[in-house]
N, C-alpha and C positions, 0 to 999 in steps of 0.2 A: 360666527353668528349661528351656524347650524347646531353646535352643541347646546346653545342657549334655547333654541326652539325645541330640541328633543327633550331637554330638561323641563321646559314649560309644559309640553304635552304630557309628560309623565306625572307632573304635579297635578295637572287638571284631571287626568284620567284615573288616578289612584283611588279616590273615593268611589267612583262608579264601579271599579273592579271589585270592591269589597261588598257590593250590594247583592241581595238575593231577592227572590220573589215572595218573601215573607210579608204578610199584611201588617205585622207589628213592627216592621223595620224602622219606620219613621218614629214611632213612639219610643222605641228603645233607644234610638239615636238621641232623641230629645232628653230622655232620662239620663243618658250618659253625660250629655253636656251639662245638665243641671248638677249631677253628682260631682263633676269636676270644676264647679264654680261655687261662688258663695250665694247663689240664688238667681231667680229670674231677672233681677235688676242689675246683675253683674254684666258688664260689657263682654267679658270672656264667654259667658253663656250664649249671648246673641251671635258672637263671632263664630263659636263652635257650631251652632245650629246652621248658620249661613254657609259655613265651609263644608260641613260633613253631612248635614241632614236635608238640605234643600233639594238635592238632586235625586232623592230616594224614590219619589213617586214616578219620575220619568224612567228609572232603571228597574223598577220592580217587574217588568215583563221579561227580563232576561232569564235564561235557564239557570237552574241552581242545583247543586248536589244535594242540598238539604231542603226538603219540603216541609212546610209547617203542618202541624196536625190539624185535621178537620175540626170544626167547632164541636165542643163537647168531649174532646179526647185530649189527654195529656200529651204534650210534646216537650222537647228540650232541644237546645242548640246554642249557637254562638250568635250574639247580637251583631248588628252591622258595624259596630266599632272594631270588631275583630278580636276582642278579648273579654268582653262581658258575656256571661253565660245566663241562660234562663231556663226555667221549667214552669210549665203552666198550661192554661187552656182558656179558650173563649167560650162564653155561654152558648149553648146549642140553639137558643131562641133567636139568633140572628141580630141581637141588640147591639153587638159590638163590645159588650162588656166582657171583662176577663179578669183572671186572677193569676199572678205569677210570683215565683220565687226567683230572685236575681242575685248574682254575685260576680265579683271580679277577683282575679288572682292577687290584686293589691289589697284585699281584705274587706271590701265592701260586701255586705250581705243584707238583703232586705226583701220584704214582701211588697207587692204592688197590686192595687185594685185600679183598673182603668175603665174609662168609658161610662162612669156613673153620674158625673156632674154633682155629686153630693159633697158636703162640707167635711173638713177635717173634724176628727173627734173620735169618740168611742164606738167601735163596731163590734157586734156580737158574731163570733164564729162558732157555729154549732157543728160538731163532728159526731155523727151517730148519737145524737141526743145530749152530749156533753157540751157545755157552753164555755167559751173563753172570751173575755173582754179585752180587746186590743185597741190601742190608741194610734190612729193614723194621722199623718200631717200631709201637707202639700209642698214640702220643701223641694221636691223633684218635679213639680208640676201636677202629676197625678197623685193619688193617695198612696203613701208609702209608709213603711214601718221598718226601722232597723231591727234586725234579728240575728243572733249568732248562728253560724252554720250548723251547729250541733244542738240547737235549742230543742227542748222537749216538745214544743208545739209542732215542729217539723216532723218529729217522730209520730205524733198523733195524726197529722195529715197523711203520712205515708202508710199508716196502718188502718185508716178509716175507710168507710164505704161511701159516705155522702157528706158533703160540706154545704152548709147553708150559711150565707152571709146576710146579716141584718144591719141596716144603717143606724145612725145615731137616734133616729126616730122609731127604730124597731121595724121599719118597713123592709120587706124582703127585697134584697138586691139581686142575689143569685143563689141558685141551688146547683151544685156541680158534683159530678161523680169523682170519686177519688181512685177509681181503678186506673192504674198506670202511673199514679203519683209516686209510688215508691221508686220505681226505676228512673223516672225523670228527675226527681229531686236528688236521689243518691248520685246519679251520674253528674249532675250539675255541681253539687257540693264537691265531689271528687275532682272535677275539672278545675275548680277554683282554689281548693285548699289542699 
């Protein structure tokens, strides 16, 4: 009976051990569950969220080796699932909105806009005055767009100074600095591919 209790404890404790004090931990966990399922209506998605994401808020007070970047500064790291990588930043205005590049060693590579509450559709990305129209969907819950890890648009982000994101209605969603994007995105792509 004792080996069974030890195994049960390890199975229960494992998700908590993988958590850190990253404020985006829960969101990335949810995105990971969506990516590994056929959508929000898939029972596998709900089971994954319940199993791996539900305890994140309680464990975010633990000490971590990896500190998230302050709002308005680019950061990179490993998501709470232990294998997804991210590079991005939160808006400095405290709105909770953010922009991320995410990838996995299994070949997933995508951009994510979170915290906006806006609909899927065409978004304008302006980098130092040059505009790119990109179509985002909500297949992972938040706004995401599949993008190859060596896409020219990622190079544009890494070489730019300021990123302005406009919604489908052309309303300003975010204006973000690109200082630090080169190192964060390069290291993230390298870790995945």
